[in-house]
C-alpha positions as CSV (number, residue, x, y, z in Angstrom):
1,M,236.0,49.2,131.0
2,S,233.4,50.6,133.5
3,V,233.0,48.7,136.9
4,N,229.8,49.0,138.8
5,P,230.7,49.9,142.4
6,I,229.3,47.8,145.4
7,Q,225.6,47.8,145.3
8,F,222.4,45.9,146.1
9,R,221.9,44.9,142.5
10,L,223.6,42.8,139.6
11,P,225.0,44.5,136.6
12,P,222.8,44.6,133.9
13,N,222.6,41.7,131.4
14,L,222.0,43.0,128.1
15,G,223.2,39.9,126.3
16,N,223.7,40.4,122.4
17,K,220.3,42.0,122.0
18,L,221.5,45.3,121.6
19,E,223.9,47.5,119.3
20,P,227.2,47.8,121.2
21,E,227.0,51.5,121.5
22,V,223.5,51.3,122.9
23,A,224.4,48.7,125.3
24,Q,227.4,50.6,126.3
25,T,225.2,53.9,126.9
26,I,222.9,51.9,129.2
27,I,226.0,50.3,131.3
28,D,227.3,53.8,131.7
29,H,223.9,55.2,132.8
30,D,223.7,52.4,135.2
31,D,227.0,53.0,136.9
32,A,226.2,56.5,137.5
33,I,223.3,55.4,140.0
34,N,224.2,53.1,142.6
35,D,220.8,52.1,143.9
36,L,217.4,53.5,144.1
37,Q,218.2,55.7,147.0
38,Q,220.7,57.5,145.2
39,A,218.2,58.4,142.3
40,I,215.8,59.8,144.8
41,I,218.6,61.8,146.4
42,S,219.6,63.0,142.6
43,L,215.8,63.7,141.7
44,K,215.3,65.8,145.1
45,S,218.5,67.8,144.3
46,Q,216.8,69.1,141.1
47,I,213.7,69.9,142.8
48,T,215.1,71.7,145.7
49,G,217.1,74.8,144.4
50,T,220.2,75.8,146.1
51,K,221.2,79.8,145.5
52,S,224.8,80.6,146.8
53,T,225.2,84.1,147.8
54,S,228.7,85.7,149.1
55,G,230.2,82.2,149.5
56,T,227.2,80.7,151.6
57,S,224.6,78.4,150.6
58,T,221.1,78.8,151.0
59,S,218.0,76.6,150.4
60,V,215.4,78.3,148.3
61,T,211.8,77.1,148.2
62,E,209.2,78.8,146.2
63,Q,205.7,78.9,147.6
64,V,202.5,80.0,146.3
65,S,199.4,80.3,148.8
66,T,196.4,78.4,148.1
67,E,194.6,81.6,148.0
68,Q,196.9,82.8,145.3
69,I,196.0,79.9,143.4
70,T,192.5,80.0,144.0
71,Q,192.2,83.6,142.8
72,F,194.1,82.9,139.6
73,I,191.8,79.9,138.6
74,N,188.6,81.6,139.7
75,Y,189.1,85.3,138.7
76,V,191.4,85.9,136.0
77,G,189.7,86.3,132.7
78,N,186.4,87.1,134.5
79,V,183.8,89.8,133.1
80,N,182.2,91.8,136.0
81,N,179.3,93.7,134.2
82,Q,178.4,96.8,136.0
83,T,175.9,98.2,133.4
84,G,173.5,100.7,135.0
85,V,175.9,101.3,138.1
86,T,177.0,105.0,138.6
87,S,179.2,104.3,141.6
88,Y,181.4,101.0,142.2
89,Q,184.1,100.0,144.6
90,T,186.7,97.3,143.5
91,E,187.1,94.3,145.5
92,Q,189.9,91.5,145.5
93,S,187.7,89.4,143.0
94,D,188.3,92.1,140.3
95,S,191.9,91.1,140.2
96,G,192.5,89.9,136.8
97,S,188.9,90.8,135.6
98,L,187.7,93.1,132.9
99,I,185.0,95.5,134.7
100,V,182.4,96.8,132.2
101,L,180.9,100.3,132.8
102,D,177.8,101.4,131.3
103,D,175.6,104.3,132.4
104,S,174.4,107.6,130.6
105,S,175.4,109.4,133.6
106,A,179.0,110.0,135.2
107,I,180.5,106.6,136.9
108,A,182.6,107.1,140.0
109,V,184.8,104.1,140.5
110,T,186.6,103.9,143.8
111,L,189.9,101.8,143.7
112,A,190.0,100.1,147.0
113,V,193.6,99.8,148.8
114,L,195.0,97.5,151.3
115,A,193.2,99.3,154.1
116,S,190.1,99.5,152.6
117,A,186.7,98.0,153.7
118,P,187.0,95.3,152.7
119,G,190.6,95.7,151.6
120,I,192.5,94.0,148.6
121,Q,195.4,92.0,148.5
122,L,198.9,92.2,146.3
123,P,199.2,91.3,143.7
124,W,196.2,93.3,142.0
125,W,195.4,94.5,138.6
126,A,192.1,95.0,136.3
127,A,190.9,96.4,133.1
128,F,188.0,98.7,132.8
129,L,185.8,99.1,129.9
130,N,183.5,102.3,129.6
131,L,180.6,101.7,127.1
132,G,178.6,104.4,128.5
133,A,177.7,108.1,127.6
134,G,178.9,109.2,131.0
135,T,182.5,109.4,131.8
136,A,183.9,106.8,134.2
137,T,186.4,108.1,136.6
138,L,188.8,105.9,138.8
139,T,189.9,107.6,141.9
140,P,192.1,105.6,144.5
141,A,191.0,105.3,147.9
142,S,194.5,106.5,149.1
143,G,197.3,107.2,147.2
144,T,197.5,108.4,143.2
145,I,197.1,107.0,139.9
146,S,199.9,107.7,137.2
147,Y,199.3,107.4,133.5
148,A,200.5,108.8,130.4
149,G,200.5,112.7,130.7
150,N,199.6,112.8,134.2
151,V,201.8,111.3,136.6
152,G,200.7,111.2,140.3
153,A,197.2,112.1,139.4
154,G,194.2,112.0,141.9
155,S,192.0,110.1,139.3
156,L,192.0,108.6,136.0
157,P,188.9,109.2,133.4
158,I,187.8,107.1,131.0
159,T,185.5,108.6,128.4
160,T,183.1,106.8,126.3
161,G,184.4,103.6,124.2
162,N,187.8,103.7,125.9
163,F,189.5,101.5,128.2
164,A,192.3,101.4,131.0
165,F,194.6,98.8,132.6
166,V,195.2,99.6,136.1
167,W,197.8,97.9,138.5
168,F,198.2,98.6,142.3
169,D,201.8,98.6,144.0
170,G,200.5,98.6,147.4
171,T,200.4,102.3,147.7
172,N,199.7,103.8,144.3
173,F,197.8,102.9,141.2
174,W,199.4,102.8,137.6
175,G,197.2,102.8,134.6
176,I,197.6,102.4,130.7
177,A,194.8,104.1,129.0
178,S,193.5,103.4,125.4
179,A,193.6,107.1,124.5
180,P,195.0,109.9,126.4
181,A,192.0,111.4,128.6
182,A,190.8,114.3,127.0
183,V,191.2,117.5,129.2
184,N,188.5,120.2,128.8
185,F,188.7,123.9,130.2
186,V,185.8,125.6,131.4
187,V,186.1,129.3,132.0
188,N,183.6,131.5,133.9
189,E,180.8,129.1,134.4
190,Q,178.1,130.4,136.6
191,V,177.8,127.7,139.2
192,S,174.2,126.8,139.9
193,G,172.7,126.4,143.5
194,G,172.9,128.4,146.3
195,P,173.2,129.8,149.1
196,T,175.6,126.9,150.3
197,T,175.1,123.8,148.1
198,W,176.4,124.3,144.4
199,T,176.7,122.1,141.5
200,L,179.3,122.5,138.7
201,A,178.0,121.4,135.1
202,H,181.1,118.7,135.0
203,T,183.0,116.9,137.3
204,P,186.3,118.5,137.6
205,I,189.8,117.0,137.6
206,S,191.0,117.1,141.4
207,G,192.6,120.3,142.4
208,S,191.7,122.2,139.1
209,V,188.8,124.3,140.4
210,N,189.0,127.9,140.9
211,L,185.9,129.8,142.4
212,F,185.5,133.3,142.9
213,S,182.3,135.7,143.7
214,G,182.6,139.0,142.5
215,S,186.1,139.7,142.6
216,A,187.0,137.8,145.6
217,A,188.5,134.3,145.3
218,I,186.9,131.7,147.3
219,W,189.5,129.2,149.0
220,P,189.0,125.4,149.3
221,G,189.2,123.9,152.7
222,V,186.9,123.0,155.7
223,S,188.3,126.0,157.8
224,L,188.4,128.4,154.8
225,D,185.6,128.8,152.3
226,Y,184.2,125.3,150.9
227,T,184.7,121.7,150.4
228,I,184.1,120.0,147.2
229,S,182.9,116.4,146.4
230,G,182.7,115.1,142.8
231,A,180.9,118.0,141.1
232,T,179.2,119.1,144.3
233,I,180.5,122.3,146.1
234,T,179.4,123.2,149.7
235,T,180.4,126.6,150.8
236,N,180.8,127.4,154.5
237,Y,178.7,130.4,154.4
238,S,176.0,131.7,152.3
239,I,176.4,133.2,148.7
240,T,173.7,134.9,146.7
241,A,172.5,132.6,143.9
242,G,174.0,133.7,140.4
243,T,177.0,135.2,142.1
244,L,179.4,132.1,142.2
245,W,181.7,131.6,139.3
246,A,184.2,128.7,138.4
247,N,187.1,127.9,136.3
248,Y,188.4,124.3,136.2
249,R,189.4,121.3,134.0
250,H,187.2,118.1,133.3
């Protein structure tokens, strides 16, 4: 028969009010905990996990910052409606939110990074929905964005009626688009403008532009022939209007 060890309470007096099996179970349970202090110790051991690695025991405590909890409660599931906006930079409060884009013109979205002003913190992810006629282009402030069919890309275009989920790993972005971004090819477009400021008919995919004037190629670079920002080209010298041509993807 089980005997209670020395303690500061009496054995339970169950009398004849319970079935023998039930009474014995209560007695066995009572014997396992000598007093209230031992019960607290037992409970504490369940709260504080112990992790053993290579024969050493290390106490592991999982901590969640107040800011992370606040972000989860206040931001996840929010809708950030940017209807009518043609340029936007993501913020920390966009993490876990749906960003709605809707304009007839092209929409340039800058994906903020840790070093942006203001910067974002990890973990960070967001969903983007484009309801406008213009293509929304997501471009990281630094690093790349990879998605199906285009790993290490400079940007992710979202065409009308499509959406994308985007995650940030601290250096680069990763996306899942509702449909593969369509790639269109432009060949021998006569670029409008001049003599030093020019505008392409479409916003090109980064790195896809080839310019030429007459039979001479025009090379990109501040110290070379031109710079490009979006669909705008600035040549470092004057070129006669109507003589600048472009091949590119968009």
